ZAKOL-906716 format. One record per residue: residue in three letters; x, y, z of N, C-alpha, C, O in turn. Coordinates in pm, whole numbers, plus 50000, padded with zeros to 5 digits. Example, Ala and Ser with C-alpha at 12.3 -4.5 7.8 and 13.67 -1.06 7.14 Angstrom:
BEGIN
Ala513194943150780512304955050780513204967050780514244966850846;Ser512854977550708513674989450714512905000350787513415011450804;
REM end
This chain:
BEGIN
Unk800710770462577801550777262686802820783362629803510776962550;Unk803140795962670804340801362618805180800962726804990806162836;Unk806460792362675807440789862761808390801362797808960801262906;Unk808590812262700809220824562751808350831662878808750833362993;Unk807330834362835806410840462932806380833263069806360839563174;Unk806390822963065806440814163187807770816263276807730816963399;Unk809010817163195810040820863246810160832463328810800833563433;Unk809290843463253809430856063285808650858863404809130866363489;Unk807500853763423806520857463531806820844363649806680846363770;Unk807240830663589807340825163697805810815263708805720806163790;Unk804820818363624803360813963631803160808763469803820812163371;Unk802370802263476801790799463319800820809063269800300817463343;Unk800540807763129799820817763084798650810462990798980800462927;Unk797530814562981796560811162869795970818562801795550828562858;Unk795700817262669795150825562556793890823962572793540813862634;Unk792920832662526791550827062506791330816762401790360809562424;Unk791970814262295791770802962214792200791662289791650781162258;Unk793130791162391793300777462456792380777862559791910766962591;Unk792040786762613790760785262716789540779062636788890769662683;Unk789280783862530788040779462454788280764362421787330756562414;Unk789530760662403789870745862367789490736062483788780726062481;Unk790250742662593789830733662713788380734562752787920724662810;Unk787620744562729786240745062757785570732562691784820724662749;Unk786000732062551785150722662455785700709762490784880700662481;Unk786800706562525787410694262579786980690462723787280680062781;Unk786280699762765785840693562932786880692663011786690686463116;Unk788120697962988789190696363092788970700963229788240710663250;Unk789640693863334789310700863461789860715263453790920717963397;Unk789030724763517789400739063544788960740563673787940735363720;Unk789840748963739789150757563858789660773563810790780776963773;Unk788600781063823788760793463785788950804663906788040803963990;Unk789790813063927789630822564014789540834763966790570839463918;Unk788460841963966787910853263899788240862564004787710860364114;Unk789230875263991789520882164067789020896964035789590906864080;Unk788010897563961787210909963938786370913564057786170904864141;Unk785900924964069784810929764171783520922164159783190916464055;Unk782780922464274781620912964257780560917364155779890908764098;Unk780390930364130779630937064020779700929763894778750924363835;Unk781090930163854781660926663734781510913063696781130909363584;Unk781890903963814781560888863808780020884163798779710873863738;Unk779240891363853777960890063838777250890163713776270883263685;Unk778000901063620777420901463501777850894363408777210895163302;Unk778820886963411779190875963326780660868063383781510872563460;Unk780620858263333781700848963394781950837963294781000833763228;Unk783100833263280783290819263215782590808263238782640802663348;Unk781860803963139781000791363129781390782763018781780786662907;Unk781240768963064781640758462962780470749962930779320753762947;Unk780790738762885779750728662838779210722862946778050719062946;Unk780140721663066779720715463203779780726663318780720734263295;Unk779160729663419779500738063515781130737063550781790726763545;Unk781620750363588783030747963607783180754263739782530764463764;Unk783970749063824784310751563983784770766063969785740767963896;Unk784110777964037784580790864013784790798964144783870797164224;Unk785520805264176785750813264305785910828064254786600831564159;Unk785120836264336785170847264285785610855364417784810858764505;Unk787110858264418787670867464523788240881064462789230880364390;Unk787720891964484788040904264417789700908864449790080908064566;Unk790500912864361791730915064369791990923564474793090919964516;Unk791610932364538791840940964635791990934164764792670939064854;Unk791120918664778791160914464891792670907164904793180905465015;Unk793250903664797794730897464806795680910764834796870908464859;Unk795290922764831796280933664895795950936665036796850938265118;Unk794390937865078794150941265202794650931165304795270934465406;Unk794300916465264794530907965359795000893365284794230883965270;Unk796210893465245797050884965148796650870965211795810863865154;Unk797190867465314797140854665389795610847665392795310836365356;Unk794850857065443793110851865428792750848765293792190838265263;Unk793060857265212792680853265068793430843064989792810837664898;Unk794510840065009795190829664965794680814665046794760803664990;Unk794250816065156793820806065252792570800165181792420787965187;Unk791720807165118790310803465038790620797064908789680791664849;Unk792000796864847792010790964717792700776964746793700775064816;Unk791910766964672792490752864662793810754464642794320763464575;Unk794480744164712796060744264682796250733664610797400732964569;Unk795460723764575795670708964516795380707964388795220696964334;Unk795270719964320794940719464137795240731764088795310742264152;Unk795460729663948795840742163882794760753363890793590750963862;Unk795230767063932794480776563942794470787963817795450795463804;Unk793300788963724793310798063658792720812863694791550814763728;Unk793630822363681793210833863758792770842563611793370842463503;Unk791600849663648791190857763554790630873263611789800875663699;Unk791390882263528790720897863605790050902763454789910896763347;Unk789700917263500789350923963392790020925663253789480924363144;Unk791490929263283792390933263173793520924363168794010922963056;Unk794050918063264795160909663267795960912663383796270902763450;Unk796390924563425797360930263503797020922363652797830914563703;Unk796050924763696795600920363858795680904263835796270898563926;Unk795270897163744795440884363739796720879163729796960868963795;Unk797630884163660799200880063670799710883163802800480874963851;Unk799390894463872799880897764007799340885364132799920881664234;Unk798080881364077797570872364210798100860064164798530852664251;Unk798150855964040798950842163990800270840764065800500831164137;Unk801330853364038802570852364096802510850664231803390844764295;Unk801310856564290801640853764440801140839164477801800832664558;Unk800130834564427799950818464457801110812564414801490803664489;Unk801780814564318802910806464292804020807464367804780797864382;Unk804260821664432805070821464549804940814664694805860812964774;Unk803640811264707802970803764796803060787464779802680778764858;Unk803740786064633804020770264626802580763664542802430751464538;Unk801780771064492800610767364438800850768464277801690776364234;Unk800080760364191800130759164050799100769863980797890768063974;Unk799680779263935798570792063905799110794363734800170791563678;Unk797920800463688798450805463527797090816263544796100815963617;Unk797590826063434796330836063435796180838963273797090835463198;Unk795080845063224794230845263099794960857163043795140867063114;Unk795310856762944796160866762873795010878462836794000874062782;Unk795070889862855794170898062826793060900262903792310909462870;Unk792730892063021791800890263102790490888563027790460885562908;Unk789320890663107788070888063049787640894562939786730890262868;Unk788430908362912787900917062792788240908262677787460905662585;Unk789660903162691789850894962589789300882962545789330878562430;Unk788670876562667787440865062621786350869562585785580860862545;Unk785930880862583784640886662530784790889862403783800890562330;Unk786130892562353786430897362216786840884562146787010885562025;Unk787000873862196787450859762112786100855262044784980853762092;Unk786610853661915785770846061828786120833961762787230833961710;Unk785370822761750785830809361721785050807561563783860809961540;Unk785840803761486785290800861333785200784261292786120776061287;Unk784270782961275783850765361281783160765461134782220772961106;Unk783730756161042783190752060913781940741360934782100729460961;Unk780820747360920779450739260934779260731560812779030719760835;Unk779280734060716778790725460592780260727960462780640738660416;Unk780670717460438781490720860320780950708260209781020696060225;Unk780450715360104779950707859987780700709859857781810714659833;Unk779750704659779780710708559622780180719859570780640724859468;Unk779120725159635778440739859586778970750559675778860762559647;Unk779640745159801780270757359869780240754560007780400742760040;Unk780060763560098780340762160253779480770860301779080781060246;Unk779080765460438778660774460544779560774160672779770764160741;Unk780050787060693780900789760827780170795360944779330804160926;Unk780390791361043779780798661147780800801861247781610794261300;Unk780590817361270781190822461364780610825861521779710833961544;Unk781250818761612780730820961761781540829261834782720831261806;Unk780840835261944781450843762028781050837662165780040841962220;Unk781700828862217781300821362340780930830562470780000827462545;Unk781550839662486781410848662611780050850062606779390847462706;Unk779420854562481777990862962493777050853862442775860856062465;Unk777470840962357776490833262287776180837062164775430830062096;Unk776730849162116776470853761972776920844661889777960838461910;Unk775880842461743776300833361643776170841861514775350850961518;Unk776880840061402776550846161302777130836661196777750826861238;Unk777020838361069777270826060944777700833360820777190844560806;Unk778480829460734779010834160623778690820760543779150809560569;Unk777880823760449777460814060343777960813660188777370821660116;Unk778900805960129779620807560016779610800959910780030789359918;Unk779270804659813779010797559673779620803359550779400815159525;Unk780300796559478780790802659326781270815059372780460823459332;Unk782050819959427782680832059448781920841959504782370853459504;Unk780700839359560779820848559630779590846059766779480834159797;Unk779490855259863779310852760017778030858760051777740868859988;Unk777270854760132776200860060215776580861860385777050852860455;Unk776320873060420776620872060570775420873060644774650881360597;Unk774970866660753773870866160823773990871360975774550863461051;Unk773600882261025773570883661155775060888661205775490884761314;Unk775780897061127777110899261196777100907761289776190915861297;Unk778260907461389778480914361494779460924261420779610925061298;Unk780160932361528780690945961480782030942961445782720951661393;Unk782600928861474783820924561402783910919461277784260908261240;Unk783480931161200783370927861039784700921860957784560914160861;Unk785780925460997787080919360955786900904560941787240898860838;Unk786430898961030786130883561058785440877560930785920868160867;Unk784300883860899783660879560772784290881060651784150872560564;Unk785060892160632785560896960548786900886160501787310884160386;Unk787330881060614788510874960595788140859160565788780851660491;Unk786870855460645786590841460593785950840960437785760830160380;Unk785700851160386784900853660252786390854360158786500848560050;Unk787220860560207788630860860098789390848060096790040843760000;Unk789240842460215789990829060228789490820460112790280814460039;Unk787940819860094787460811959990787410818759879786450816359806;Unk788320828059838788230838459726786660841159691786220837259583;Unk786030846159761784570850559758784310867359768785170873259835;Unk783450874059722783030886859760781960887059829781040879559794;Unk781800895559943780480894360028779680902959935780060914059896;Unk778610897359902777460906859812776300910059896775600919859876;Unk776100901359994774760903960062774950901860210775660892760253;Unk774270911060295774040908860444772720908660464772010917960425;Unk772240897760527771190895960577770840895060728771490887960805;Unk769730903260768769550904660902768530897560940767500901060882;Unk768370888561018767150881661059766040891861132764820891161122;Unk766730900361197765840910561281766720923161322767860925761285;Unk765880930261408766770942661475766650936261623765680932661689;Unk768120936361650768610928361760768550938461878769140949261866;Unk767900935461988768020941862125769200933262209769250933762331;Unk769900927262147770910919062252772500920462207773490919662280;Unk772450922762070773790925662042773850933461940772960934561855;Unk775240941361941775210951561849775710946361718776600937861711;Unk775070952261606774970944161468776010954461396776080966461420;Unk776740947661307777620951261205777060950661084777860950960991;Unk775820949861054775100950460913775370958460829775890956460719;Unk774860973260902775050982160801776730986860779777140992660679;Unk777450983560877778910987760861779320979260749779800984760650;Unk779180965260754779700957460646779150960260505779800957760403;Unk777730966460507777250966860386777730980960315777490984260199;Unk778540989060421778981003360350780480996360282781221004760230;Unk780870985160279782040981860196781660975060065780830966060057;Unk782390980459958782430974359811780860978459788780270988359830;Unk780370967759708778980969059649778040957559710777440949459639;Unk777980957959861777410946959938775970953359989775830964160046;Unk774870943359953773490950359985772800942760123772780930960160;Unk772280954660177771850950760309770460947860288769800954160205;Unk769810935560383768440932460365767900928660499768320920060576;Unk766780937760511765760937660638764260938960628763730946660548;Unk763680932360698762210934760705761810947560730762400951360832;Unk761020956860683760900970660711760320972560864760570982860928;Unk759590962760912758660963961047759980965161140759890972661237;Unk761250957961117762230958861200763190972661148764290973861202;Unk762900979661074763710989761021762991002761134763461014161121;Unk762131001061216761651011561310761901004861473761840993061508;Unk762131013961534762161013661668760781006861743759861015061751;Unk760540996361786759460991061834758601002061908757401003061882;Unk759231010362003758051019662094758281033962030757301041262036;Unk759341038861973759181052761924758971053461788758821064361732;Unk758951040361716758811041761565759651049561499759301051661383;Unk760691054861535761741062161465762421051361373762731039861405;Unk762581057461254763111048061118764721046161130765351053861203;Unk765311037161068766391031661035767261044460988766711052760916;Unk768491046161023769101057460934770411052060883771571055260911;Unk769791040960781770771036060701769941030960577768711030760587;Unk770491027060468769961019760354769851008060359770701002260426;Unk768861000560298768560985960338767540981660207766930990760149;Unk767390968960168766600964960092765620958560170765950950660258;Unk764350961460144763130952860240762960939760175763100936360057;Unk762660934360262762400918160276760920916160326760680918060445;Unk759940912460243758730908960317758380893460333757360889360388;Unk759040888060296758840872860297758440866660168757570871760098;Unk759130854760131758700850359998759890852659890759910845559789;Unk760710860859907761800864459816762830851859800763110844059892;Unk763310851259679764410841659688765600850359618765570857359517;Unk766690847559711767980855059664768980845459614769180835259679;Unk769590847459509770700836859452771940842459528772040854559552;Unk772970832459570774040830959612774810822559531774510810959557;Unk775790823359433776340815059350775350805059326774270808459279;Unk775660790359360774730778259306773360778359416772330771959392;Unk773510785359516772460783559619771130792859608771190803259542;Unk770130789559663769100800659667768750801259845768660791959926;Unk768630814259863768220817160004767090822959999766980833359934;Unk765900816960070764470819160090764300830460198765020829560297;Unk763600838860191763260847360322761560845360349760610846060271;Unk761640842960476760120837860518759790845760655760350843160762;Unk758920854660639758540861460750758240853760884757390844860881;Unk758830856560989758620846961091758330855461258758920852161361;Unk757300866461249757250872661345757040864961499756620853561520;Unk757500875561600757260870661739758390876361833758210883861929;Unk759480871661790760570878461861760640891661842760740899461937;Unk760600896061699760240911961652759140908561586758660897361566;Unk758700921861546757450920961444758020918461304757350913661212;Unk759080921361296759600919361140760670905161130761320904561026;Unk760810898161195761670888561216761460877761079760420872261042;Unk762610877161029762660865560926763640854360948764630855361019;Unk763300843560882764110831460889764390830760746763630834960659;Unk765730823960722766040824060582766260805960561766660798060647;Unk765910803360441766010789560422767000788060302766840794260197;Unk767970779860323768880777660202769040764360135769410754260195;Unk768790764660021768430754759935769440752859840769700761659758;Unk770160739859844771380738659774770960728359629770030720359631;Unk771880730559509771580722959400771450708759429771020701959336;Unk771740702359544771430687859568769890684659627769300673959625;Unk769510695759673768260695859766768480698259887767420699359950;Unk769660700059966769850699860102769300714460125769270724360052;Unk768800711760277768070725560317768420726360468768400717260551;Unk768750740360484769170743760603768170758760648767720766860567;Unk768050759160774767210772460814767990779960927768360775961037;Unk768130792360865768820800860956767690808261059766790814861007;Unk767760807161190766310813161256766470821261329765600822661415;Unk767680830461329767790841361407767670838061565768200828061615;Unk766970847061635766670844561744765280841861792764830844161904;Unk764540835561670763180831561678763030819761728762110817561807;Unk763950809361690764000794661719765450791661755766330792361669;Unk765710788261884766980787161951767290769361962766330762461928;Unk768200764161996768360751062014767420745362148767050733562155;Unk767160753762231766830750562347765710759962403765570761062525;Unk764910766962315764030776962331763750785862228763860783862107;Unk763310797162294763040809662159763460822062248763570822662370;Unk763690832362149764000843662199762790851162264761650846662251;Unk763010861662326762130867762443761160876862334761480882562230;Unk759990875762393758940884362312758470897762390757500904162349;Unk759090901062486758970912462574759510927062564759160937562618;Unk760650923462461761350934262464761060948862374761730959162361;Unk759910945062328759310957262279758140962862323757360970862272;Unk758170955562456756920961562542755520956862505754560962762555;Unk755320945262410754170939962378754090923762398753690916762305;Unk754450918662514754760902362524753740893662481753980883062423;Unk752100899462520751500888962482751060887662325750750877162269;Unk751100900962264750800902362154751810893862066751520885261983;Unk753160898462106754170892762025754400876362053754970868861974;Unk753860872762179754120858662208752860850562086753130840762017;Unk751620857362088750580851161994751380851261864751590840461808;Unk751850862861810752800859161695753650849761681753580842661581;Unk754670847461780755640836261763755080821661764755660811761719;Unk753820821961826753280807461840752780802061733752830790061707;Unk752120812961643751710812261511752820807361415752680798661328;Unk753970814561444755210812461331755790798061379756410791861293;Unk755680792861489756460780861542755450770361495755920760361440;Unk753910771361512753190761661479752450762261343751770752561311;Unk752540772161268752010773261147753020772761042753060763760958;Unk753990784261050754860787960947756050776160943756560772160838;Unk756380771661072757570766161062757640750660997758590745860935;Unk756420744761027756300731260969756410730360825756810719760777;Unk756060741660735756100740460601757470745060552757700745560431;Unk758310748060634759590751960608760690739960621761750740260559;Unk760380730860697761410720460746761180706360718760140703260660;Unk762020697360754761630683660785762660679360908763450687260959;Unk762540667860940763480663161056764780666761033765410671161129;Unk765430665560905766600663560848767220678360836768400679560804;Unk766360689860862766740702260837767660707360935767290705961052;Unk768890713460912769730715861013769490732061053769730742160987;Unk769010730661166768560744461220769930753961311770590750461409;Unk769970766461231771170776361274770600788461328770030796961260;Unk770800789161481770210799861556771240810661534772290809761470;Unk770770820461597771940834961609772320836561759773250843761796;Unk771770831561818772140830961971771980818762039771140810562002;Unk772800816762145772620804262229772680807462370772920818862410;Unk772420795762458772470798862615773830798162635774080800562753;Unk774940795462561776320793262582777010780662546776530774262452;Unk778020776362604778660765562545777880750962576778090740262518;Unk777130752962660776320742262699775460735862594775030724562615;Unk775140743062471774530741462387775470734562247774960729962144;Unk776970735462279777790734962162778170720162174778300714162281;Unk778350714762042778890701962038780140702062075780580712862115;Unk781110689562071782410689162122783390695462039784510698162082;Unk782900698661888783760705461812783250721561827783760729861752;Unk782370725261912782180742461907780960744161857780090750261921;Unk780720738361720779550740761664778130740561755777930732161843;Unk777150751761717775960751761759775140751761676774880761961613;Unk774500739461655773470738861529772830722361565773560714161621;Unk771730719561534771230706761521770270704361451769590714261424;Unk769830691761396768820687661317767440689961398767160687861516;Unk766850693861314765220697761368764580684761449763840686161547;Unk764910673361401764420661961496764950663061653764150661161745;Unk766200666061675766600662861774766120679561881766110680062004;Unk765840688761803765370701261889763840699061901763320702462007;Unk763170694461817761700691961826761450683661955760490685662029;Unk762450673761979762110663462118762600670562236762250666262346;Unk763340680462228763680686862365763560700362398763900705162506;Unk762970707662286762990723762307761250724962345760260721662280;Unk761420732362505760090734162564759230741762476758120737662444;Unk759760754162433758790763362337758060753762235756870756262222;Unk758530743362161757940736862056756780728062113755820723862048;Unk757040725962254755880716762290754710723762371753830717562431;Unk754830739662364753770746062433752570743662324752730743362202;Unk751490742362387750280741162304749660751862272749060751562165;Unk749580764962355748880773862352749960786762364751070784762414;Unk749620798062323750390810762350750780812562491751880816262532;Unk749610809162567749330810462722750830802262779751700807262851;Unk750790788462723751950780462785753040787062704754050783862765;Unk753350793162620754590797962570755250808362642756450810562661;Unk753960815962685754350829562728755540830662851756470838762845;Unk755360821962952756360822863039757570818062996758610822863042;Unk757590808362904759110805562860759940818562777761160819862771;Unk759120825762729759800840262641759670854562693759890865162633;Unk759250852262825758880865762888759640866963017759440859163110;Unk760600877963024761450879663164760350881463270759200885763262;Unk760990877463357760410880363500759730892263553758620893363605;Unk760760901963526760510917363550760080925663439760660924063331;Unk759190933963449758480942563368759550954463323759320961463224;Unk760510955763391761700965163411762660960563306763420951463339;Unk762760966063165763560960263092765000967463109764990979063152;Unk766220961563078767460971463101767580982363006767230981662889;Unk768150993363069768401004162967769260998962860768941001862745;Unk770210992162880770720986262764770040984362631770500989762530;Unk769070977562629768060972062532767680982862433767580981062312;Unk767450996562509767161008562395768361012862347768461016462230;Unk769261012762420770801017962358771041009262238771271013862127;Unk770960995062269771300986562159770310991362042770820995261937;Unk769090991162054768020994661929768531005861878768861005761759;Unk768681015961944769011030861861770291028461790770441033261678;Unk771261021161848772711019261770772371011561659772891014561551;Unk771491000861666771460991361542770600998161453770760993561340;Unk769841006261457769391013161389769841026961320769191034461246;Unk771101028061364772021038861314771521051861362771691061761291;Unk770871053161484770361064261523771071069561647770621078961712;Unk772231063061679773181066961787774341059961769774291047861749;Unk775611067261773776861062461747777521060861887777331068261983;Unk778231051261882778751044762031780371047762004780881048661892;Unk781111049262140782541049762113783031035262165782191026362176;Unk784361032962197784501016962211784361017362362784111005962401;Unk784441026562467783981021962608782221018662608781631009762668;Unk781761027762533780161021462524779981008362460779370999162515;Unk780401007662365780190993062300780830981262400780250970462411;Unk781950984162464782150971262569781440971862671781250961362733;Unk780840984362717779960981762822778860973662799778560964462875;Unk778070977562668776810972162632776940958462591775870952462581;Unk778240950462557778410938562512779250930062599779840919862563;Unk779220936962760779960928762866778910916762882779460905962901;Unk777730916462879776640909662964776440897962848776700902662737;Unk776110886562845775190879462765774060885362709773560895262763;Unk773590880262604772540888462512771240891062585771010880162640;Unk770440897862612769390900662672768100895262581766940898762602;Unk768550886062474767420885362391767240871062418766400864762354;Unk768060864962519767960851162565767680849762707768560853762783;Unk766540844562759766330840462909767220832162973767800834663079;Unk767340820562896767790808362992769350809062994769910808762885;Unk770130810063113771650811563107772140804863231773350804463255;
REM end
């Protein structure tokens, strides 16, 4: 809380980092979201537990102030959120004038969308694994560091985060590994690989648009599965794991001590699997995913293997420290996709209810293949909603 800003506005302020800390700690929150109904429906602040939230669009406080204020609880701290900050500050000050305890989110929901948290997942004698999470969307990415080298897995567009993590460990980013061609988040893989002498890796099946078959417009090193890539004292093994996409890869990290970690992209999540209908072939891709889960996966892991996905359904999957990862033993016991005994049983878990796919999916695919350039407004529009790759929200 910033005392100076409290004195200037008469209300409290909350940064995205402070909001994130309160969400993880499951502190009591009541959110008043004053965006319009369409924006509110697209995405909202979610925590590890359901958060009491009231949506009253900003204009209602202007048109009928007394009626709007009467709908807001007066016996608790109200956290007001709007799109960019200005409207929420106005409403918070209005509530304060009526004797209510109110504060607003600095930068509004747009700042919450851009907020990333950095968590040290593993710290060992051979190096470390760092998870970068974007809680507003459920995006996860990783930096693996060993002996002055760093590999980045499934980066987003905020590439300075990965560079800063590597620089803090006095390491150079030498490899960027993509698990798949994402239709759910904008990739920073090609952008990061354009810096210094960094190589980008991808399965060639996922270097093609799944419907038009247009090829990627960037350079990459093809991985078919079975390759071993050294990173300092570590080995990163690529394994073909089709289903979420035809060229999906998972990466097994092997340490000198024999520790094993599996980066599963969107093929295996903590509480499910990524969708199989985003390329227009749900039945065929579900068959592939079922085979990957029941034939390929058992050969790669033990119950003690740490599973690290690239997407989550939100903070509901996060530990109290914010990390989204779990030993396979706990996932096996709770993940419904792993309990499906046939592809037919798996299909409803990984296919959307509607056959009409959002237009944003094709735009994401073209952008991630380097076939379309986006401006800042287009990027924000595409990334406002949670990832389309994950069904359960």
